[in-house]
Structures are given as structure tokens and as C-alpha cells.
N, C-alpha and C positions, 0 to 999 in steps of 0.2 A: 510494620504497623500499617493497618489498612483503615482508612477513614470510612465510617459507616453512617448513613443517614438514619437518625433515630425515628423519623416519621415513616409510616407505612407508604405514604405517597409523597412525591415531590410536588410542592405547591405550584411551582412554575410549569412543570410538565402538565399538571392538572389544568392550569389556566390555559395553556396552549391547546390541550386536547379539547377543552370546552369551547374555545374560540373556533377551532376547526369544525367541531360538530355544529356550532351555531351557523357558521358560514355555509356548510354543506346543507343545513336545513333551509337557509335562506335561498340558496341556489335551487334547491328542489321545489320550494314553494313558488319561486319566481317562474320556474319552468312549467309547473302545473297551472299557474295563473295564465301564463302566455298561451299554453295549449288550449285552455278553456276559452280564452278570449278569441283565439284564432278559429276555434271550432264554432263558436257562436257567430262570428263574422262570416265564416264560410257558409253556415246554414242560412243566414239572412240573404247572402248573395245568391245562393242556389235557389232559394224560394223566389227571389225577385226574378231570376232568369226563367224559372218554370212559369211564373205568372206572365212574364213578357211573351214567352213562347205560346202560352194558351191564348193570350189576347191576339197575337199575330195570327194564330190559326183561325180564330173566330173571324178576324178581319178578312183573311184570305177566303174563307168559306163564303162570306157575304159577297166579296168581289166576284168570286167564281159564279155565284148564283146570278148576279146581274149580267155577267158576260154571256152566260148560257141563255138568259132571257132575251138579251139584245141580239145575239147572233143566231138564235134558234138552233144551236148545236150543243150537244152534250159534252163535247171535248173542250178543254181549256186550250187556248192558242199556245203553240210551241214557244213563241217569243216570251209569253208570260212565264212559262215554266222555266225558261232559261234565265230570265231576269230574277226570278225568285231563288233559283239555285245560286246565282251570283251573290244575291243579298245574303243568303244563308252562309255562304263561304266567308263573306266579309264580317258577318256577325261572329262566326266561330273564330276567325282570326283576331278580331277585336277582343273577344273574351279571353282567348289564349294570351294575347299581349297584356291584357289587364291582369290576368293571373300571374304572369311572369313578373310584371312590375310590382304587384302586391308581395310576391315572394321575396323579391329583391329588397323592397322597403322593410319587410319584416326581418330579413337577415341583417340589414344595416342597423335597424333599431336594436336587435339583439347584440350586435357588435358594440354599439354605442353604450348600451347598458353595462355590458361586461367590462368595457374599458373604464367606465366610471367606477364600477365596483372595484376593479383592480387598482385604480389610482387611490380610491378611498381606503382600501385594505392595506396597500403599501404604506400610506401615510399613517394608518393606525399602527402597523407593525413597527414603523420607524419611531413613532412616539413611545410605543411600549418598550422598545429596545433602549431608547434614551432614558426613559424612566427607570428601567432596571439597572442600567449602567450607573446612574446617579445613586440609586438605592444601594447597589453593591459598594460603591465608593463610600457612602455614608456609613454602611455597616462595617466596612473594613476600618474606617477611621475610628468608629466607636469601639471596635474590638481592640485595636491597638491602644487606644486611650485607656480602656478598661484594664488591659494587661499591665500597662505601665503603672497605673494607680494601684491595682491589686498588689503588684510586687512591692511597691513602696509601703502600702498599708500593712502588708504581711510582715515587712521588716520592722515596722513600728510595733506591731502586736507582739512580735518575737522578743523585742527589747522589753516590753511591758511584762511579758511572761517571765523573762529572765530576772527582771527586777523583783517581781513578786516572789519567785523562788529564793532569791538572795535574801529578801526580807525575812522569809520564814526560817532560813538557815541561820540568820544572825540573831534570832531572838533567844536569849538564854532563859531557861525555865524560871529563874528568880524574878524576871521583870514583871512588875505589876501590870495587870491588864493584858498579859501576853496572850491569853486565850482568845480574847476579842480581836486583837491585832492579827493573830494567826488566821483566824476565821476570815477576816477581811482580805488578807493576802491570798488565801485560798479562793475566795470569791472572785478576786481580780483574775486569778489564774483560770477559773472556770469561764468567766466572761470572755477572756481573750480567746479561749478555745472555741467558744460558740461563734465568735466573730470570724475566726479563721475558717470554720466550717461553712459559714454563710458565704464568705468570699469564694471558697471552693465550689459551692453550689452554683453561684452566679457564673463563675468561669465555665463550669460544666454545661450550664444552660446555653451560654454563648457558643460553645463548641458544638452542641447538639443542634442548635438552630441553624448553624452554618454548615451542617453536614460533616463536621470534622471530629466526631467522637471516635477516639482511638480505642480499639479493642484488640488485644493480643491473646487469642484463644489457643490454649495448649491442653493436652491431656493431663488431667489432674484428679486427685481424690476429693470428691465432694464431701465425703464423711469428715475429713479433717477440717474442712471449712466450717462445718457445723460445730465441731469441737472448739475451734478457735473462737467462733462467735459466742459460744456458751461461756468460755473463760473470760471474754471481754465484758460480759454483762452480769456475771454472777454476783459480784460485789454490789453493784447498783440494785439488783433485784432484792438482795438480802437487806440492804439499807431501806428499801421501800416495803419490806415485809411481803414480798411477792414470791410465790413459789415458781421457780423456773426449771423446766425439765426438757429433755431431748430424747427422741427415739431415733437411734441411728443404727442402720444395718451393720451386722458384723462384717469385718473385712473392708477393703477399699471399694468405693463406688466411683468408677471412672466416668468422667464426662469431659467435654471440651468447653473451656471457659477461661476468662481472664480473672485471675485470682483477686486482684485488688478491686476490680469493678464489681464482681459478685459479692465480695465482702462488703463493699459499699451498700449494695442492695440489702443484704441481710442486716447490716447495722441500722439502716433506715427503718426497716420493718420491725425489728426487735425494739429499737428505741421508741418507735411509736406505740408499740404494744405496752411497754412499760409506762410510757407517759400517760396513756389513757386507761390504765388498769388501776383500780382502787387497791388500797392496802388490804392484804389478806387474799388477793386474787391470785390468778395463776397465768403463766405464759408457757406455752409448749411449742417446741420446735420438732419438725418431722422431716425425714428424708426418705423418699420412696422411689423405686425404680419403675419406669413405665415402658411400654412398647417402643416409644419414640426416644426415650432418654431418661431423665430424672426429674423429680418434682420436689421442691422445697415448700414447706408450709409453716407459717408462723400464726399460731392460734392464741387468742387471749380471751379473758373473761371480763373485758372492759365495758365501756359504755355503748359500743356498737355504732353503726352508721345508718342513718335514715335511708330508706329504699330509693328516694329520688336523688340521692347523691352518689349512688353506686356507679352510675354511668360516667360521671364526671370527676371522680375522685383522683384519677391519674392525669388529669389535664393540668397544663401549666397555669398557675395562679388561680386554680379553681377555689371557690369559696363555699364552705359548708356552714351549717348552723353553729351557733355559739357553743352548744353542748356537744358538737362533733367537729373538732377543729383539724382533723387530719388533712383536709384538702387545702388548708390555707397556705402551706409552704411549697417548696420546690422538690422536696424529697421524693415523693411518690412519682412525680413527673420524671425526675431523673432516673428513678428505679425502672420505670416503664421503658424509657429510652435505652437503658443499658440492656435490659432483657430483650428488647426488640433487636438490638444490634447483635445479640448472640443468636438470633433466630428462634428465640423462645416466646413464651406468652405469660402474662401476669394478669391476675384477676383477684377479686375479693368476694367473699360471702359473709354477710353480716345481718344481724338482727338487733335492733335497738335494745339496749339494756341486757343483752345476752352475749355480747362479745363479737369478735370478728375473726375471720380466718383469711389470711393473705396467702395466695399460692403463686408460684412461678415455676416454669419448666425450662430445662436446658437440653440441648440435643446430646445424644450419646457421643462418646469419644470416637 
């Protein structure tokens, strides 16, 4: 048996991926901001140096004019030229030293920022890991508790069901009021069955949420699955005056699936169809072969589903309108998870007051 995650994406992996993307985005924005600030600062320094060089040139030109006027010679004394060259070298050296110091300061600032970011991110990761560990422990404790309670409750329900069966078998036909008592005993039997199914749904949801949904897919005949489903619901459909039909291809239709799990999906879909179809309506089952595998369809003439509920109908605990209660329970969510675990797809087409058609696919054998 292989555990399968019913969700298309793991929530924690999605969170980790989102966190990495956010951090990469922060790093990129920080780098862009730093480059922009450095470029602006370099531009200001360069403009200041050009301005200083221009002022120095003007000052030297004025000094040269005075020297020529006082000496009566057109040539600037060699000593002045040597002194100016020495001054220019000192200015160049000072500027180069200033640039080196600025680069060193910028590199140190970047290292400090990255160190702070690293420390902050490590702290965040540690807190996240601690929170996840606590969450896992809480979920494990909850699952263990639920499993124990479910086992005990199912034992009690089994005893109630046995007692109701025993009551029905002990009622002689001559007992006055036997019909009413038998009906109540049958009602108890039905209610215990519903409670058992509800407990099973809750346990399935726990398994799915923890990524432990077990699916044992083997090559089987899908046509026989549809026949088995028809046999299970024919009496109920007849009691509700609903016409139930099936279109099944001749011969075996092979596919890879878990018999019990797919039967669970079909039972849910057909049960919903009968539940929301009025007396005199019809429910039809179809099985078709596709290029990728097979497709089941359960079509009814019931009340239909409002358009704004079609996208959420398979979500856990989704709520629909009062006249369209298909999304109130866990059945469709469980059905979606089972089909997803098989590598298939499930969807619905519906028009209010005109019925619904639920489809799901399974891969070829």
C-alpha cells in the first residue's frame, strides 16, 4: 500500500517555496536599491570633483596671468609647474584612497546587512520548525485520540445495530403494534448505519489531511463496478419512484483502480443523485472509454447546483445554499481526494432545476 497525498500541492512545500521566493525578492530589491544609492552617490562625488577641478583650473589660470604680468614672461616658472604636478598627484592619491575607503565601507555595510538578514532568517526558520513540530505533535495526538474514540463508538454502534436486529427477529406477527415497533427498530438500524458512515468519513478526512490515504490500484473491470453500484441502489431508487438506468459497454472495461475506494466514490455520487432527485425523476450511470483511460458519469434530473457553487462543491466543509445541500458534507471532498490519488480528475456540470452530471476519470490499466 502506498500513501498518497490527496491534495495537488503540499501546503508546507508551498509555504517554503513562497518563503524562498519572498526572500529572493527581498535580496533582489535590496541589491537594486543599493546599486541605485551607490550610483547616485558616485554621481554626486564625480560632479563635485569635476566642479573642484574646474575651480582649480580657473584659479591657476588667474595665478598664471598675474605671474606673466609681474615677470614680463609668457612662460610659467618651472618651479610652479613642478609644485602643481605634485599637488595633482596628491589629489589623485587622496581621491583613490577615498574611493578605496568608500568601497571598503560599502562592502562592510553589505556584509553587516547580510549577517543581520541571515540571523533574522535563521530565527524565523527555527520558529517555523518549532511551530511545525508542535503542530505535528498536536495532529498526531488528535489522530490517535480520534482513532481510539472511533473504534469505541463503532463498537457501541455495532451493539445497537445487533440489538435492533434481535428485536425485529423476536417480534411475533401476533403482537399488537408489531408494525410500529418493527419500523422503529428498522429506523434505529438505519441511524446506526448513518453514524457508522459519518465516522468512516471523518477517519478518511484525517487520513487525507495527513497524506496517508491508502490506495491499492490493480487492473480490474470497471464495467462490473457499475453493475455492482446499480444492484446496491436499485431497491432504494424503486422505493423513491426514481428510474435508475445504466449504459455499460459490452465486455470488460479494464482500468487501474482500488475497488473499494472507487466503489466509495460511486456510492457517494449515486447516493447524492437519489437524495436530490424528486419522485418520478431519473438517475443514469454511464461508463465510456477515453484516450487516456475511462470516464464514469452519474447524471440526475434533480434540483441542480447554482453556478457560483460549482468551483467549491468539492472543497472540505464547503457550504451551499439551502436548496442545494450537496456541498455541506464530506462526501464530495473525499470523492475528489480518492480520484486525485488515482491520478484521475473529477468535475461537475449542472444547471439549477435541470439536474447535474458528475464525471470522473481513471487511467487505463
